[in-house]
C-alpha positions in Angstrom: 112.2 111.2 91.7 113.9 113.6 94.1 113.1 115.7 97.1 113.2 119.5 96.5 112.9 122.6 98.6 109.5 124.2 98.0 106.1 122.9 97.0 105.6 120.3 95.9 108.6 118.9 97.6 108.7 115.6 95.7 109.2 115.9 91.9 109.8 113.7 89.0 112.2 114.5 86.1 111.2 112.7 82.9 114.7 111.8 81.6 115.6 113.5 78.4 113.5 116.5 79.1 113.9 119.8 81.0 110.5 119.3 82.7 109.7 118.6 86.3 106.4 117.0 87.4 105.2 117.6 91.0 103.6 115.0 93.3 100.6 116.7 94.8 100.9 117.0 98.6 97.7 118.8 99.5 95.6 120.2 96.7 94.5 116.8 95.5 94.5 114.7 98.7 91.9 112.0 99.1 91.2 110.5 102.5 92.7 107.1 102.8 94.9 107.4 99.7 98.6 108.4 99.4 99.7 110.4 96.4 103.1 108.9 97.0 103.3 105.3 98.1 104.8 104.8 101.6 107.9 102.8 100.4 109.0 105.9 98.4 108.4 108.3 101.3 110.5 106.0 103.5 113.4 105.9 101.0 113.4 109.5 99.6 115.3 112.2 101.4 117.7 115.0 100.6 120.6 112.5 100.0 118.8 109.9 97.8 117.0 110.0 94.5 115.0 107.3 92.9 115.1 106.3 89.2 112.2 104.1 88.0 109.6 103.6 85.3 106.8 105.5 87.1 103.1 105.2 86.4 101.5 108.5 87.3 97.9 109.8 87.4 97.7 113.4 86.3 95.6 115.9 88.3 96.2 118.9 86.1 96.6 119.5 82.4 100.0 119.6 80.8 100.7 123.3 80.2 104.0 124.8 79.0 105.7 126.6 81.9 103.5 125.2 84.6 104.4 122.3 86.8 101.9 119.4 86.3 100.6 117.8 89.5 100.3 114.0 89.6 100.1 111.1 92.0 102.4 108.1 91.7 100.4 104.9 91.1 103.3 102.4 90.8 106.8 102.0 89.6 109.1 99.3 88.1 112.8 98.9 87.6 113.5 100.9 90.8 117.1 102.1 91.4 118.1 104.4 94.3 121.3 106.5 94.0 122.9 109.2 96.2 122.3 112.8 95.0 125.3 114.0 93.1 
């Protein structure tokens, strides 16, 4: 998970692929629910990236050439590293 310039600004890179998955910031907002849990928002910035086994909930279909929008439900095996 890393912070990017543009929308959506938080994206996941499934290791071993060339695909990016976007965490929805507005299109699929639900009152009282965060699409990205607060601990990740607090940790993530332009200088840090997060590696983990994420559990995501898809909002859009998986289409070639289109960034899929998701929310992050949970994560395990979390490691934070400086952006290279």
